N, C-alpha and C positions, 0 to 999 in steps of 0.2 A: 472832494468827498462830502463836505458839508452841504454843497449845492445839490448833490445827488440825494442825500438823506432828506433834505427839505422837499425835493421834487417827489420822493416816494410818499412822504407824509401827505403832501398836497393831493397826490393821486388817490390815496386811500380815502381821504376826506371827501374828495369829489365823487368817488364811487359810491360812498355811503349816502351822500346827498342826492345823487342821481337815482340810487336805488329807492330811497324814500319817496322821491318825486315820481318815479315810475309806478310805485305801489299806489300812491294816491290817485294817479291818473287812471289806473286800471280798476279802481273800486267804483261801485255804483255811488251815486250822489249821497244817499243816506248813510252808507258805510263810511265814506270819506268824512262826512260831517261828524259821525260818531268818533272816528279816529282823532279828529282835531279837537273835539269837545273833551275827550277823555285824556288827551296828552298831558295836560297840567298835573294829573294825578300820578304820573310816572316820574321817577327820578332821572330817566333818560332824556337826552336832548332829542329834538325832532330829527336831527341828522344822523343820529346813532341807531341805524336800523338793527344792527346786531344786538344792541342793548334792549331795544323795544321787543325784539323777537323772543328774548329770554325773560321778559317781564311778564310772568304768568298772571299777576293781578291786573296789569294793564290790559292784556288780551281778554281776560274774563270780563272786564268792564266794557270793553268794546263789543264783545259778543252779547252782553246783556242789553246794551244800547241798540244793537242791531235787531234783537228779538222784539223790541218794542217799536222800532221805527222803520224796519225794512221788511219787504216781502220775503217769502221763502226762497224764491229764485235769486233775489238780490243778496240774501245771506249766503247762499251756496256760492255765488260768484265771488263774493268777498272772501269767503273761507278759502276757496281755491287760489285766489290771487295772493292772499296773505301767506299761506303755507308755501307757495311757490317762491315768493320773495324772500321768505325766511330760510329757504333751502331745505324744507322738510320733505323727505322723499314720500311719494304717494304709495298708499297701500295697494297691493295687487296679489290676490290669491286665485286669479283666474285659472292658473295651471291646475290647482287643486280642484276647482270647480269642474274642470274638464276630466281630470284623471279619475275621479270617483265614478261617474257614470260610464266612462269609457272602459274602465277595468271590470267593475262589477256587472255592468250591463253586457259587456262582451262575454263574460264568463257565464252569465245566465243564458244567453242565446246559445252559446256553445253546448252547454249541458242539455238544453232543450233539444237541439239538433241531434245530439248523441242518443238521447232517449227515443226520438222518433225513428232514427236510423236503426236502432237496436230492435224496436218492435216490428217495423215494417220489413226490413231487409235481412235481418239476422234471425229473428224468431218467427218471421212470416205470420204475424198476428195482425188482425184488423184493429184499427184505432178505436178506442173506446171514448165514452163521454169525458173521462178524466183527461184524455189527450186533447180533445177539442176545446175543453174549457181552459186548459193550460195554454193552448195556442192563442186563444183570445187574450189571456193575461200577458203573454209574451209580446204580442203585437201592441197592445196598449202600453206596456212597459217600455217597449222600444221607442215609441213616440215620445214618451216622457223623458227618456234619456237623450234622444236626438235633439230635443228642443234646447238642451243645455248649450249646444254649439252656437246657434245664433244668439242666445242670451249672452254668452261670453263675448261674442263679436261686438255686441252693442254695449258692453261694459260690466256685465255681471262679474263680481269678484273684485272690482276696483272701488276706490272711495266714491261715495255717492256724489260728493261735491265736485268731483273731477269729470263727471259725465256731462255731455251736452243734454239739454232738456229734452229734445226729441228722442235721444237714446234711452233716457230714463223711462219715458212712456212706453217705448217698444219693449224694453227689458221687462217691465211690469206686465205688459200684455202677454208676453211669452210665459212669464211665471204663472199667470192666471190659467193659460192653456195647460201648462204642466200639472198644476194642481187638479184640474178637472180629469186628466187622464190617470192620475195616481190611484184614486179610489176604486174605479172599475177594475183596474189591473189587479189591485189587492183582492177584490171580491172574487174575480175569476180564478185567481191562484188558490184561494181558500176552498172554493167550490171544487176545484180540480182534485185537491187532496181528499176531500170528503167523498167525491165520486170514486176515487181510487179505493178508499176503504170499502165502499159498497160493492165494488167489483170483486174484492178479495174476500171480505168477511161477511157480507150481508146475508148470504145463504145459510150461514152457520151461527149467527149471533143476532138474537132479537134486540138486545140492548144496543148494539152498534147500529142496527138498521133503523131503529127509532131515534137514537141519538143523532145519527147523521142527518136524518130528515129535519129534526128540530134545529140543528146547527145550520143546515143549508138555508132554511127559511129565515133564520135570524141574520145570516151573512148577507142574503139578498136584500132584505129590508134595510139593514144597517148600511150596506153599500150604496143603495139608492138614496137613502136619507143623507149620507155624507156628501154624495155627489151634488144633490140639490142644494144643500147648505152652502157648499163651496161655490156653486154657480151663482147663487143669489146672496152671497155674503155681503155685498154692498148694494145700496140703492141710491141712484141707478147703478147698473152693473159696471158701466165704464168708470165709475168713481174709484174702482180698485186701482186703475192705472193713471187716473187724472187727479185724484184727491190729494196727492203729495204736494202739489203746487200751492194749494190753498186758494186757487182761482175758481174752483167749481164747488158746488154745494152737494152734499149727500151724507150718507152715514154707512158705517160698516159694523158688523157684529164684533164682539170681543174675540178675535181670532186666537189669541193666546189661551183664553179659557176653553174655547172649543177644542183646541189642539190637545190640551192636557186631558180633558174629559174623554175625548175620542180615543186618545192613546191608551188610557187606562182600560177602557172597554175592549179595545182591539187586542191588547195584551192578554186579557182574560179569555177572549175568544180563541186566540192562538193556542193558549195553554190547554183549553178544552179540546181543541181539534187534535193537538199532538197526543193528549192523554187518552182520547177516546178508545183506541184499539189495544191499549196496554193490557187490560184485563183479559182480553181474548188471546193475546200473544202468550201470556203466562199459562193459559189452559191448553195450548196447542201441544201436539205430540212431538214437537221439535226437541232436539237434544239441548241440554243447557248451554252448550257452546254456541249453537245457532241462536238461542234466545238472547244470550249475552250480545251477540253481534247485532241482532235486531234492536235491542235496547240501546246499544251504542249509537245506532243510526238515529233513533228517536231522541237520544240525548243531544246529538248534533242539531236536531231540529229545535230543541228547547233553546240552545244557544243562539 
C-alpha cells in the first residue's frame, strides 16, 4: 500500500512537471522568457502548474511582460497555450451568433413574402414603390444575415486568441462586408415605409406629403453618408482586417463614437417616421375601435 501511495504521488508530480515543461515548449520565446523572469515573484514552485494557474498576480505580471516584449500574435499564442494548459474552457457563443440572424432574418423574409403574396395573388394589386424599396431592403438584409454563417465557420463567437491568424483576417473581412450591407438595407426599409405613407395619405394630407419628402431626402443622404463612412473607416481600407496584428500601418476612425452618434440620429429619424401619420389617423373617419387598432400597430413600430 505504501509503495502504491508513493507511486501515485510520483505520478502526480511527474504530470505537473511535464505539464509545465509542455507549456514552456509551446510558448513563443518572448513569452517563455517572461514566464521564467516572473516566476520568482510567485510563491508557487515551477513544477506546480495548478498553483501557478491560480496565481492571478503572477499571470498579470506575465501578461504585462508580454505586452512590452511580445508581438500581438505572440501574445495571442501565449494566451491560448496558457489557458489550455490551465484547463480554462474556451468561450464559444457561435450558436447565438447564428441563432439571432437565422431566427429574425427568416421571420423578416417570411413576412415580406406574405406581404407580396397578399398584394399580388390575393388582392390582385400591382406592386408599388414601397414594395420595390422593401424588396431592395430585404435583399441587402439577407446578404447581411447570410454572411454570419461563414463568419461563424471561421471563428466568429469564439475567443479571439483561440483562432488561427488567417481565420481572424477572414472573419474581419466578412464583418467589413456585413457592415457595408447594413446601412443601405436600413435606408431602403425606411424609404419603403415613407413611400407607403405617400401611397395611402399623400393625396389627403399636405403635411404628410411634405414631411415624407423631407424625411426621404434626409434618409437617402444619411444612408449614403453612413455607407461611405463605413467603407472608408480605415486608411488604407484593408487596415480594417489587418490592423489587429500590429504588423501593418494605418489608422481608423473612432468607430465607437461614430456608432453612438449615428444611433442617436437614427433613433430620432425612426421616431419621426413612425409619428408622421399619427395626426392624420386621428382626423380620419374611422371608428375609435379602428383607430385604437391602428395606434396599436404603430405602438409596435415604436417598440
